C-alpha positions in Angstrom: 87.0 -17.3 -3.7 85.8 -13.7 -4.0 88.6 -11.1 -4.5 89.0 -8.6 -1.7 86.8 -10.5 0.7 87.8 -12.3 3.9 87.5 -16.0 3.2 86.1 -16.6 6.7 83.3 -14.0 6.1 82.5 -15.6 2.8 82.2 -19.1 4.4 80.1 -17.7 7.2 77.7 -16.0 4.7 77.5 -19.2 2.6 76.6 -21.2 5.8 73.8 -18.7 6.5 72.4 -19.3 3.0 72.5 -23.1 3.5 75.5 -23.6 1.3 78.2 -26.1 2.0 81.6 -26.1 0.2 84.2 -28.8 0.2 87.6 -28.4 -1.4 88.6 -31.5 -3.4 92.3 -32.4 -3.9 92.8 -33.2 -7.6 95.9 -33.3 -9.9 93.8 -32.9 -13.1 90.2 -32.9 -14.3 89.2 -34.4 -17.6 86.0 -33.4 -19.4 85.3 -35.9 -22.2 83.3 -34.5 -25.2 82.7 -35.9 -28.6 86.0 -35.4 -30.5 88.1 -33.9 -27.8 89.1 -34.1 -24.1 89.3 -30.9 -22.1 92.0 -31.4 -19.5 92.2 -28.9 -16.6 95.8 -28.9 -15.2 96.6 -27.8 -11.6 92.9 -27.5 -10.8 91.3 -26.0 -7.8 88.1 -28.0 -7.4 85.2 -27.2 -5.0 82.1 -29.3 -4.4 79.2 -27.0 -3.5 75.9 -28.2 -2.0 72.9 -25.8 -2.0 69.2 -26.6 -1.7 69.7 -30.3 -2.3 71.7 -29.7 -5.5 75.4 -30.4 -5.9 77.6 -28.4 -8.3 81.3 -28.4 -9.0 83.5 -25.3 -9.5 86.7 -26.0 -11.3 89.5 -23.5 -12.1 92.9 -24.1 -13.7 94.9 -24.2 -16.9 92.8 -25.8 -19.7 94.3 -27.9 -22.4 92.2 -29.4 -25.3 93.3 -32.8 -26.7 91.7 -34.2 -29.8 90.3 -37.7 -29.5 89.8 -40.0 -32.5 86.4 -41.6 -32.4 86.8 -45.2 -33.5 83.3 -46.4 -32.5 79.8 -45.3 -32.8 78.3 -43.5 -29.7 76.9 -45.8 -27.0 73.5 -47.3 -28.0 71.0 -47.7 -25.2 70.7 -51.3 -23.9 67.8 -53.3 -25.2 64.9 -53.7 -22.8 64.8 -57.4 -23.6 66.9 -60.2 -25.1 66.3 -62.8 -27.7 65.8 -65.3 -24.9 62.9 -63.1 -23.6 61.4 -63.1 -27.1 61.7 -66.9 -27.3 60.0 -67.3 -23.9 57.1 -65.1 -24.8 56.7 -66.9 -28.2 56.6 -70.3 -26.4 54.3 -69.3 -23.5 51.8 -67.2 -25.5 52.1 -69.3 -28.7 52.8 -66.4 -31.0 55.4 -65.5 -33.6 58.6 -63.4 -33.0 57.1 -60.2 -34.2 54.1 -60.4 -31.9 56.4 -61.3 -29.0 58.6 -58.3 -29.6 55.7 -56.0 -29.9 54.2 -57.3 -26.6 57.6 -56.9 -24.9 58.0 -53.4 -26.2 54.5 -52.5 -25.0 55.2 -53.9 -21.6 58.6 -52.2 -21.3 60.4 -55.5 -21.3 58.3 -57.2 -18.6 58.0 -60.8 -19.8 55.1 -61.8 -17.5 53.1 -58.8 -18.5 53.8 -59.4 -22.2 52.6 -63.0 -21.9 49.5 -62.0 -20.0 48.6 -59.3 -22.5 49.0 -61.7 -25.4 46.9 -64.4 -23.7 44.1 -62.0 -22.9 44.1 -60.9 -26.6 43.7 -64.5 -27.6 40.7 -64.8 -25.3 
């Protein structure tokens, strides 16, 4: 952990500071990045909790492996579906563009979108 220091003294000092450390048994750790994987072989992994935060300490032999990207990066899921648009169109008697705008404004909440459109119709 700390060269030249007694491991028991280090653990005791960490406990006084409110830190908890847990050693994790792992055979390898993979960090996936765009275009490459970083593989840590023969890792020593520690999970450290301090002040409500969790951090990970990893040491070992690093090996970088290129990865061919065959798809586009993950696109965030839509907040609503075409079925939702159809429902709003039918219930509020509006076109698809108005239904989509209302759903976007209501963050995908169908009932809120319908109520907003109906209140606009007065």
